[in-house]
Residue, then its C-alpha position, 0 to 999 in steps of 0.5 A: m155777362l151782365s157786369l159787362i154792361y157796367v164797365y163802360p159807364a164806370l170808366k166814363l165816371g172814372k174819367f170824369s172824376s179824374n178830369v174834375t180833380r185835375l180841373m180843381n187843381e189847374p182850372s181851364e176851359a179845355l179840362l172843363v169841356t173834357a170832363l163835361n164830355e165824359q159826363r155827357a157820354f155817361w148819361k147818353y149811355v144810361g139813356i140808351w139803356m133805359i130805352v132798351m129796357l123800356v122796350i124789353y120789359p113789356i115784351a118779357i112781361i107779355a111772354a111771361i103771361a102768354l107762354p104758360a097760358i099757351a102751354a096750358a091750353t095745348g096740354a104741353g104743361g105736363 
């Protein structure tokens, strides 16, 4: 499941790479804009995932500390 997160950025980098290769062979402003748009989309995706992870990790850390403490306090630990 986690590997699906990497499909979109891999596609964007692949498109960027092919556009840059085409740009080297036939320089044009349109190809440059297309290549840079693919790179922009990649970094936007990475930035959004960074924000999501910065929110999820503190919650996970707090849960990892709090849940065993609650279980021990209530005697549900066995």
